[in-house]
PLY file of the C-alpha trace (Angstrom):
ply
format ascii 1.0
element vertex 588
property float x
property float y
property float z
element edge 587
property int vertex1
property int vertex2
end_header
60.80 -21.63 31.91
57.95 -22.48 34.26
54.38 -21.25 33.82
54.87 -19.04 36.88
57.89 -17.23 35.40
56.21 -16.82 31.99
53.11 -15.43 33.72
55.12 -12.86 35.67
56.89 -11.80 32.45
53.80 -11.54 30.22
51.50 -9.98 32.83
54.34 -7.61 33.84
54.99 -6.49 30.24
51.29 -5.96 29.44
50.69 -4.05 32.68
53.73 -1.84 32.07
52.19 -1.07 28.67
48.78 -0.19 30.20
50.33 2.03 32.87
52.59 3.74 30.33
49.57 4.55 28.16
47.55 5.77 31.17
50.34 8.20 32.14
50.83 9.34 28.50
47.08 9.93 28.03
46.37 11.80 31.28
43.12 13.74 31.03
43.42 17.51 31.43
39.79 18.50 30.85
36.36 17.02 31.60
35.84 16.49 27.84
39.01 14.37 27.74
37.95 12.57 30.92
34.41 11.79 29.69
34.79 11.27 25.91
38.57 11.32 25.24
38.26 14.84 23.73
36.04 13.46 20.96
39.05 12.90 18.68
39.60 9.13 18.56
39.97 7.48 15.12
37.30 4.95 14.03
39.88 2.11 13.99
41.12 2.82 17.53
37.56 3.33 18.72
36.48 0.05 17.09
39.22 -1.83 18.97
38.49 -0.01 22.24
34.76 -0.71 21.87
35.47 -4.40 21.24
37.68 -4.59 24.36
35.11 -2.68 26.41
32.43 -5.02 25.15
34.28 -8.33 25.51
34.48 -8.65 29.21
35.64 -11.43 31.49
32.25 -12.97 30.72
33.09 -13.23 27.01
36.69 -14.28 27.55
36.46 -16.56 30.58
32.85 -17.58 31.02
31.13 -17.75 27.65
33.01 -20.77 26.31
32.60 -22.30 29.78
28.82 -21.90 29.66
28.66 -23.30 26.13
30.85 -26.26 27.08
28.39 -27.20 29.86
25.10 -26.10 28.32
25.95 -27.25 24.78
23.30 -26.12 22.32
21.50 -24.06 25.00
24.61 -21.90 25.43
24.14 -20.51 21.93
21.66 -17.92 23.28
24.63 -15.92 24.60
26.28 -15.85 21.18
23.10 -14.83 19.36
21.97 -12.30 21.96
25.26 -10.52 22.50
26.28 -10.22 18.84
22.73 -9.48 17.63
22.43 -6.74 20.22
25.57 -5.13 18.95
24.07 -4.88 15.45
20.93 -3.33 16.97
23.06 -0.78 18.83
25.11 0.13 15.75
22.10 0.57 13.44
19.30 1.85 15.66
20.88 3.85 18.44
24.53 4.89 18.09
24.28 7.36 15.18
21.19 9.11 16.60
22.61 9.44 20.09
25.87 10.71 18.60
23.91 13.36 16.70
22.10 14.36 19.89
25.58 15.09 21.25
25.33 14.09 24.92
28.09 12.41 26.91
25.99 9.93 28.83
22.72 8.01 28.68
21.24 9.87 31.71
22.23 13.12 29.96
20.28 12.09 26.85
17.27 10.99 28.92
17.35 14.15 31.08
17.39 16.47 28.04
15.07 14.46 25.80
12.47 14.19 28.57
13.10 17.78 29.77
13.15 16.65 33.39
15.69 16.27 36.19
13.51 13.53 37.68
13.98 11.49 34.49
17.73 12.19 34.68
17.88 11.00 38.30
15.91 7.81 37.55
18.32 7.15 34.63
21.34 7.69 36.92
19.95 5.17 39.44
19.30 2.64 36.63
22.83 3.21 35.24
24.33 2.58 38.68
22.29 -0.62 39.24
23.18 -2.00 35.78
26.86 -1.05 36.03
27.37 -2.44 39.54
25.67 -5.74 38.61
27.95 -5.98 35.58
31.17 -4.90 37.30
30.66 -7.50 40.07
31.18 -10.19 37.44
34.32 -8.48 36.11
35.99 -8.19 39.52
35.25 -11.87 40.13
36.95 -12.70 36.82
40.00 -10.64 37.79
40.14 -12.43 41.15
39.99 -15.89 39.53
42.83 -15.14 37.11
45.11 -13.49 39.68
44.47 -16.22 42.24
45.52 -19.03 39.94
48.48 -17.43 38.24
49.94 -15.43 41.11
49.14 -18.23 43.60
47.11 -16.00 45.93
43.56 -16.48 47.28
40.72 -15.29 44.98
39.84 -12.44 47.39
43.43 -11.13 47.34
43.27 -11.35 43.54
40.19 -9.10 43.56
42.04 -6.52 45.71
45.06 -6.50 43.36
42.68 -6.02 40.41
40.97 -3.09 42.17
44.30 -1.33 42.63
45.27 -1.79 38.96
41.96 -0.50 37.55
42.11 2.47 39.91
45.42 3.66 38.45
44.43 3.86 34.81
40.81 4.94 35.31
41.77 7.55 37.92
44.54 9.13 35.83
43.25 9.17 32.31
39.46 8.89 32.40
38.04 8.00 28.98
41.20 9.16 27.19
43.47 6.86 29.21
40.93 4.04 29.11
40.41 4.26 25.32
44.08 3.82 24.47
44.68 1.17 27.14
41.66 -0.69 25.72
43.24 -0.70 22.24
46.28 -2.43 23.78
44.03 -4.74 25.83
42.08 -5.79 22.73
45.32 -6.81 21.00
46.40 -8.80 24.07
43.05 -10.52 24.69
42.39 -11.53 21.08
45.93 -12.90 20.68
45.60 -14.78 23.97
42.21 -16.24 22.98
43.20 -17.29 19.45
46.70 -18.79 19.94
45.55 -21.74 22.15
42.55 -22.21 19.84
44.85 -22.61 16.81
47.11 -25.02 18.70
44.29 -27.21 20.05
42.36 -27.24 16.78
45.51 -28.43 14.97
46.20 -31.00 17.70
42.69 -32.50 17.67
41.52 -32.20 14.05
44.60 -31.37 11.96
43.03 -28.05 10.95
44.50 -24.85 12.45
41.32 -22.77 12.00
39.17 -23.49 15.10
35.85 -22.54 13.47
36.47 -25.22 10.78
38.15 -27.67 13.18
35.03 -27.74 15.36
33.12 -29.33 12.45
36.06 -31.51 11.40
36.99 -35.12 12.07
39.33 -36.55 14.71
41.96 -39.30 14.29
39.55 -42.22 13.94
37.54 -40.44 11.22
34.46 -39.61 13.36
33.27 -36.03 13.50
34.42 -34.17 16.63
30.85 -33.19 17.62
29.66 -36.77 17.05
32.44 -38.02 19.32
31.45 -35.49 22.01
27.78 -36.53 21.75
28.85 -40.17 22.25
31.03 -39.30 25.27
28.08 -37.36 26.72
25.52 -40.14 26.30
27.94 -42.74 27.71
28.22 -40.65 30.89
24.44 -40.18 31.13
24.39 -36.53 29.98
22.06 -35.27 27.28
23.66 -35.06 23.82
25.87 -31.97 23.55
24.18 -30.83 20.34
20.59 -31.05 21.63
18.85 -28.34 23.66
16.77 -28.52 26.85
15.37 -24.98 27.01
11.92 -24.21 25.63
11.82 -22.23 22.38
10.14 -19.37 24.22
12.90 -19.16 26.85
15.62 -19.25 24.17
13.82 -16.39 22.39
13.32 -14.43 25.66
16.97 -14.72 26.75
18.26 -13.85 23.26
16.01 -10.79 23.03
16.83 -9.66 26.59
20.56 -9.90 25.82
20.07 -8.07 22.49
18.10 -5.10 23.77
20.17 -5.09 26.97
23.28 -4.67 24.83
21.69 -1.77 23.01
20.93 -0.11 26.36
24.34 -0.62 27.99
25.64 2.78 29.09
29.37 1.93 28.93
29.15 0.80 25.28
26.92 3.69 24.13
29.33 6.29 25.54
32.04 4.99 23.18
30.24 6.52 20.19
30.83 10.01 21.58
34.61 9.64 21.45
34.85 9.96 17.63
34.74 13.30 15.75
31.73 12.74 13.43
28.48 10.75 13.12
29.98 8.95 10.10
32.91 7.84 12.27
30.45 6.47 14.85
28.95 4.20 12.17
32.40 3.19 10.90
33.75 2.34 14.35
30.58 0.33 15.09
31.20 -1.79 11.96
34.87 -2.32 12.82
34.03 -3.24 16.41
31.56 -5.86 15.15
34.32 -7.40 13.03
36.76 -7.44 15.97
34.11 -8.96 18.27
33.16 -11.63 15.71
36.72 -13.03 15.75
36.33 -14.03 19.41
32.63 -14.91 19.28
32.95 -17.35 16.39
35.89 -19.05 18.14
34.21 -19.49 21.56
31.95 -22.43 20.53
35.01 -24.25 19.10
36.99 -23.72 22.32
33.97 -24.99 24.29
33.91 -28.22 22.28
37.69 -28.76 22.50
37.76 -28.10 26.26
34.75 -30.31 27.01
36.14 -33.24 24.99
39.61 -32.92 26.56
38.16 -32.63 30.08
36.04 -35.80 29.74
38.89 -37.77 28.14
41.57 -36.80 30.66
39.51 -36.94 33.88
36.52 -39.28 33.59
37.11 -42.73 35.08
40.76 -41.91 35.79
42.43 -42.84 39.07
43.16 -39.74 41.15
46.80 -40.78 41.46
47.00 -40.70 37.64
45.33 -37.31 37.02
47.52 -34.70 35.30
49.24 -31.94 37.27
46.85 -29.23 36.02
44.01 -30.87 38.00
45.93 -30.67 41.26
47.08 -27.09 40.54
43.50 -25.89 40.01
42.14 -27.77 43.05
43.65 -25.14 45.32
41.58 -22.36 43.73
38.35 -24.22 44.55
37.29 -24.24 40.88
37.58 -28.00 40.43
37.16 -30.74 43.02
36.64 -34.48 43.37
34.85 -36.44 46.07
35.37 -40.21 46.13
31.81 -41.27 46.99
32.15 -44.97 46.11
35.73 -45.15 47.42
37.22 -46.81 44.35
39.93 -44.14 43.87
38.54 -43.25 40.41
36.86 -40.02 39.32
33.29 -40.80 38.25
32.05 -37.96 36.07
28.38 -38.64 35.29
25.12 -36.69 34.96
23.83 -35.20 38.20
25.08 -32.86 40.88
28.28 -33.68 42.76
27.53 -31.43 45.71
24.57 -30.33 47.83
23.68 -26.68 47.59
25.19 -24.23 45.16
28.89 -24.00 45.92
31.45 -26.50 47.19
32.58 -25.96 50.76
36.19 -27.06 51.08
37.81 -28.37 54.23
41.53 -28.08 54.90
41.84 -31.84 55.21
43.12 -34.17 52.49
41.42 -37.43 51.57
42.86 -40.93 51.32
44.26 -40.20 47.83
45.55 -36.70 48.62
42.50 -34.90 47.19
41.01 -31.77 48.80
37.85 -32.73 50.68
34.46 -31.04 50.22
32.15 -30.95 53.24
28.91 -30.72 51.22
29.66 -33.48 48.68
26.45 -35.43 49.25
24.94 -34.95 45.80
24.15 -37.75 43.34
26.58 -40.25 41.81
28.64 -37.54 40.10
31.97 -37.16 41.92
33.48 -34.27 39.95
32.75 -30.58 40.62
33.84 -28.24 37.79
33.30 -24.49 37.86
32.38 -23.19 34.40
34.85 -20.33 34.71
37.74 -22.78 34.63
37.26 -24.05 31.07
39.07 -21.36 29.07
41.79 -20.72 31.65
42.69 -24.37 32.19
42.16 -25.38 28.56
45.81 -24.90 27.42
47.05 -26.89 30.42
44.58 -29.72 29.75
45.80 -29.84 26.14
49.47 -29.81 27.32
50.35 -26.66 25.38
53.69 -24.83 25.96
54.05 -22.85 29.19
54.14 -19.46 27.42
50.68 -20.15 25.91
49.25 -20.92 29.38
50.71 -17.64 30.67
49.38 -15.76 27.64
45.82 -16.85 28.47
46.27 -15.39 31.96
47.35 -12.04 30.49
44.38 -12.15 28.07
41.86 -12.93 30.81
43.14 -9.99 32.85
43.02 -7.68 29.81
39.39 -8.67 29.14
38.22 -8.19 32.72
40.16 -5.00 33.37
39.13 -3.25 30.13
35.41 -3.71 30.81
35.75 -2.93 34.53
37.45 0.37 33.64
34.70 1.29 31.14
31.97 0.52 33.66
33.64 2.45 36.45
33.85 5.46 34.16
30.07 5.26 33.55
29.49 5.12 37.29
31.74 8.14 37.91
30.26 10.26 35.06
26.73 9.43 36.23
27.62 10.84 39.64
29.89 13.78 38.75
28.23 14.96 35.51
24.57 13.92 35.76
24.01 14.35 39.51
26.51 16.96 40.74
27.05 19.20 37.67
23.55 18.99 36.18
21.53 19.05 39.40
23.18 19.54 42.78
25.88 22.11 41.95
25.51 23.60 38.44
28.21 26.26 39.08
30.95 23.71 39.91
34.27 24.50 38.18
35.71 22.16 35.53
38.53 21.22 37.92
36.02 20.51 40.70
33.95 18.30 38.39
37.10 16.38 37.36
37.94 15.69 41.03
34.34 14.68 41.75
34.58 12.16 38.88
37.82 10.75 40.31
36.42 10.38 43.83
33.33 8.70 42.37
35.61 6.16 40.63
37.36 5.47 43.95
34.04 4.80 45.71
32.81 2.67 42.81
35.93 0.48 42.86
35.53 -0.21 46.58
31.88 -1.30 46.10
32.80 -3.33 42.99
35.55 -5.06 44.96
33.06 -5.99 47.68
30.82 -7.62 45.04
33.83 -9.38 43.55
34.62 -10.92 46.95
30.95 -11.82 47.64
29.71 -12.61 44.13
26.10 -13.50 43.34
26.80 -16.52 41.07
29.40 -17.27 38.40
30.65 -14.51 36.11
28.48 -14.91 33.00
25.22 -15.43 34.94
25.73 -12.16 36.79
26.51 -10.39 33.53
23.40 -11.84 31.83
21.29 -10.31 34.61
22.91 -6.89 34.05
21.71 -7.09 30.44
18.19 -7.92 31.63
18.26 -4.84 33.86
19.45 -2.62 30.97
16.72 -4.07 28.72
14.01 -3.48 31.33
15.00 0.11 32.13
17.00 2.00 29.48
16.18 0.51 26.11
12.50 1.60 25.86
13.31 5.14 27.09
16.10 5.54 24.51
14.32 3.94 21.53
11.01 5.73 22.17
12.95 8.95 22.79
14.43 8.72 19.29
11.49 7.34 17.31
8.34 8.56 19.11
7.83 12.34 19.06
4.80 12.07 21.36
6.77 10.29 24.11
6.83 12.52 27.19
8.50 12.63 30.59
5.57 11.10 32.51
5.56 7.99 30.29
9.35 7.54 30.28
9.79 7.96 34.05
6.95 5.58 34.95
8.12 3.01 32.38
11.74 3.02 33.63
10.72 2.69 37.29
8.21 -0.13 36.67
10.62 -1.98 34.33
13.63 -1.99 36.65
11.60 -2.74 39.81
9.89 -5.69 38.09
13.24 -7.08 36.87
14.89 -6.64 40.30
11.97 -8.36 42.02
12.14 -11.35 39.64
15.95 -11.61 40.01
15.76 -11.54 43.79
12.91 -14.03 43.92
14.41 -16.69 41.64
18.16 -16.02 41.92
18.53 -15.04 45.57
15.54 -16.99 46.93
13.92 -13.87 48.42
10.16 -13.12 48.55
9.41 -16.82 49.05
11.86 -18.05 46.38
10.78 -20.56 43.76
11.90 -23.32 41.40
11.95 -23.26 37.56
8.42 -24.73 37.71
7.27 -21.45 39.28
8.78 -19.18 36.58
6.25 -16.74 35.12
5.25 -17.81 31.59
8.13 -20.33 31.76
10.69 -17.50 31.56
14.10 -17.84 33.27
15.52 -14.85 35.23
18.05 -14.31 32.39
15.18 -13.98 29.89
12.79 -12.00 32.07
14.27 -8.69 30.85
12.20 -9.25 27.69
8.90 -9.32 29.62
9.93 -6.37 31.83
10.87 -4.42 28.69
7.49 -5.08 27.03
5.71 -3.95 30.23
7.89 -0.80 30.24
7.02 0.01 26.58
3.28 -0.54 27.08
3.15 1.60 30.24
5.31 4.36 28.67
3.18 4.61 25.53
-0.19 4.46 27.37
0.77 7.09 29.96
2.34 9.39 27.35
-0.93 9.36 25.41
-2.99 10.20 28.52
-0.76 13.14 29.57
0.28 16.40 27.80
2.54 16.21 24.73
6.21 17.27 25.11
7.06 20.96 24.42
7.38 21.95 20.74
11.16 22.50 20.94
11.68 18.90 22.20
9.53 17.53 19.36
11.67 19.50 16.88
14.89 18.07 18.39
13.47 14.54 17.91
12.64 15.37 14.27
16.17 16.69 13.70
17.99 13.71 15.22
16.55 11.46 12.52
17.52 13.64 9.53
20.98 12.67 8.21
23.43 15.55 8.56
23.98 17.39 5.29
20.53 16.49 3.92
19.09 19.77 2.66
15.42 20.47 2.13
13.94 18.68 -0.89
13.68 21.11 -3.81
10.38 21.27 -5.65
10.63 21.50 -9.41
0 1
1 2
2 3
3 4
4 5
5 6
6 7
7 8
8 9
9 10
10 11
11 12
12 13
13 14
14 15
15 16
16 17
17 18
18 19
19 20
20 21
21 22
22 23
23 24
24 25
25 26
26 27
27 28
28 29
29 30
30 31
31 32
32 33
33 34
34 35
35 36
36 37
37 38
38 39
39 40
40 41
41 42
42 43
43 44
44 45
45 46
46 47
47 48
48 49
49 50
50 51
51 52
52 53
53 54
54 55
55 56
56 57
57 58
58 59
59 60
60 61
61 62
62 63
63 64
64 65
65 66
66 67
67 68
68 69
69 70
70 71
71 72
72 73
73 74
74 75
75 76
76 77
77 78
78 79
79 80
80 81
81 82
82 83
83 84
84 85
85 86
86 87
87 88
88 89
89 90
90 91
91 92
92 93
93 94
94 95
95 96
96 97
97 98
98 99
99 100
100 101
101 102
102 103
103 104
104 105
105 106
106 107
107 108
108 109
109 110
110 111
111 112
112 113
113 114
114 115
115 116
116 117
117 118
118 119
119 120
120 121
121 122
122 123
123 124
124 125
125 126
126 127
127 128
128 129
129 130
130 131
131 132
132 133
133 134
134 135
135 136
136 137
137 138
138 139
139 140
140 141
141 142
142 143
143 144
144 145
145 146
146 147
147 148
148 149
149 150
150 151
151 152
152 153
153 154
154 155
155 156
156 157
157 158
158 159
159 160
160 161
161 162
162 163
163 164
164 165
165 166
166 167
167 168
168 169
169 170
170 171
171 172
172 173
173 174
174 175
175 176
176 177
177 178
178 179
179 180
180 181
181 182
182 183
183 184
184 185
185 186
186 187
187 188
188 189
189 190
190 191
191 192
192 193
193 194
194 195
195 196
196 197
197 198
198 199
199 200
200 201
201 202
202 203
203 204
204 205
205 206
206 207
207 208
208 209
209 210
210 211
211 212
212 213
213 214
214 215
215 216
216 217
217 218
218 219
219 220
220 221
221 222
222 223
223 224
224 225
225 226
226 227
227 228
228 229
229 230
230 231
231 232
232 233
233 234
234 235
235 236
236 237
237 238
238 239
239 240
240 241
241 242
242 243
243 244
244 245
245 246
246 247
247 248
248 249
249 250
250 251
251 252
252 253
253 254
254 255
255 256
256 257
257 258
258 259
259 260
260 261
261 262
262 263
263 264
264 265
265 266
266 267
267 268
268 269
269 270
270 271
271 272
272 273
273 274
274 275
275 276
276 277
277 278
278 279
279 280
280 281
281 282
282 283
283 284
284 285
285 286
286 287
287 288
288 289
289 290
290 291
291 292
292 293
293 294
294 295
295 296
296 297
297 298
298 299
299 300
300 301
301 302
302 303
303 304
304 305
305 306
306 307
307 308
308 309
309 310
310 311
311 312
312 313
313 314
314 315
315 316
316 317
317 318
318 319
319 320
320 321
321 322
322 323
323 324
324 325
325 326
326 327
327 328
328 329
329 330
330 331
331 332
332 333
333 334
334 335
335 336
336 337
337 338
338 339
339 340
340 341
341 342
342 343
343 344
344 345
345 346
346 347
347 348
348 349
349 350
350 351
351 352
352 353
353 354
354 355
355 356
356 357
357 358
358 359
359 360
360 361
361 362
362 363
363 364
364 365
365 366
366 367
367 368
368 369
369 370
370 371
371 372
372 373
373 374
374 375
375 376
376 377
377 378
378 379
379 380
380 381
381 382
382 383
383 384
384 385
385 386
386 387
387 388
388 389
389 390
390 391
391 392
392 393
393 394
394 395
395 396
396 397
397 398
398 399
399 400
400 401
401 402
402 403
403 404
404 405
405 406
406 407
407 408
408 409
409 410
410 411
411 412
412 413
413 414
414 415
415 416
416 417
417 418
418 419
419 420
420 421
421 422
422 423
423 424
424 425
425 426
426 427
427 428
428 429
429 430
430 431
431 432
432 433
433 434
434 435
435 436
436 437
437 438
438 439
439 440
440 441
441 442
442 443
443 444
444 445
445 446
446 447
447 448
448 449
449 450
450 451
451 452
452 453
453 454
454 455
455 456
456 457
457 458
458 459
459 460
460 461
461 462
462 463
463 464
464 465
465 466
466 467
467 468
468 469
469 470
470 471
471 472
472 473
473 474
474 475
475 476
476 477
477 478
478 479
479 480
480 481
481 482
482 483
483 484
484 485
485 486
486 487
487 488
488 489
489 490
490 491
491 492
492 493
493 494
494 495
495 496
496 497
497 498
498 499
499 500
500 501
501 502
502 503
503 504
504 505
505 506
506 507
507 508
508 509
509 510
510 511
511 512
512 513
513 514
514 515
515 516
516 517
517 518
518 519
519 520
520 521
521 522
522 523
523 524
524 525
525 526
526 527
527 528
528 529
529 530
530 531
531 532
532 533
533 534
534 535
535 536
536 537
537 538
538 539
539 540
540 541
541 542
542 543
543 544
544 545
545 546
546 547
547 548
548 549
549 550
550 551
551 552
552 553
553 554
554 555
555 556
556 557
557 558
558 559
559 560
560 561
561 562
562 563
563 564
564 565
565 566
566 567
567 568
568 569
569 570
570 571
571 572
572 573
573 574
574 575
575 576
576 577
577 578
578 579
579 580
580 581
581 582
582 583
583 584
584 585
585 586
586 587
């Protein structure tokens, strides 16, 4: 059967499963809608957390970034997994004990102030929309290639799908669909990795295959380094970022993870604090399976891409190349008119994105109107590497289709989790807690559903007009979470003297500083700037670290200059940190 038929079958079966679960797990109360009734088992919650956590950025983009950035791409692995450990040890159990549904709820109660709650809601919306933009883009890319529709139509189809299971089931529907989505995405990620690892190194375990030898006895990484240097690139295994920037990005991703509202809310869906710890440990195990495989996939894909495309005549390129040309994710411009694809160091196009014309060149290739870059003739979008990898390696058609189903599962599971955060922030933290405290439970449930509808429309707009490729957008969402939420949460748990004045000022300064830096260096606003102009040599992805430090300093200084929190709040903070069941120490 063709790839197309296999794709329809596998995507159809998995979607039928998701919809079936969403209908079975319809939410009847706000508790079911917000935290799945608080009765999810640690194993199911661990899987759901892993699916929620591993977004289109992890599935589609991360291996793509690593395959282009080489050693420098490792910051994403270290930051995202390290942050998860931080979340599981430092935050999850305490927040669970505090017993609030959402991060703004915790901040509003801990800082005894509706102003703090409102600031937290605004931060949650900014972080979640930045993150969800990347997910919708991922959905669009997968749908466009495998259903043969334009990327923008793919985004619209994705919006409709997410709406159904988020609208019906809330957190209850989303939790159980995410368990199914985890199984689909991990299977889809690992199967091609096993195949390709066996094909290239004779070892089926990709993590070991990556360090293994190829047919002629040379090590795979050594071979890739040689291919790189022959084409004028820097060695794959050497880094270009400064040590400070690597540290800043890693730390921003770590603390951003620990402040991500859609992951934190997962720890409220289990019955007990002990279960929150257990599900955090299981989720880490489930996440590690994909995260330790991504660098191997990056190496396999990069090697295969260079070997099949570089210096090959366009008339001889494999079918996968021509299939993907139509999506605009890969393109070739014959600058020296020799009919061969020259893939060398340097940019192939002017500006940031290729602008395609509807004309075909002398060899049948799609023409790019802004292909006036350097000698490099090949444009490759990083988001293509995982999706096209099975085709490049000539794997069976069902494996290619499986990757499509996995990519959709990854993007949809995270998009649904984020949309739920957006809707609870609006219905629970704004409407119920502030604007209309006497709203009925049914009214609050409908408010949450309408908020999801509005959120999906905005997310779809960002998916159609994305600010950069998937993982870069997601990295910035982590910077925003690091700059705004993390200090308020961590100081709220561990600093009794922290008061509302300090927390509110810190959050506002942190997020404004991060937004300003993002807009200046990513969107060329406020006069723009090049990497030479970066403050302290810090990239926009790593700037969350500096904004977070500024937030902490301001919060602590202002809290010490203003009145202490009320006694009852200080007692709550004391109690959060005492393990449940620990009695008073007896004196003998």
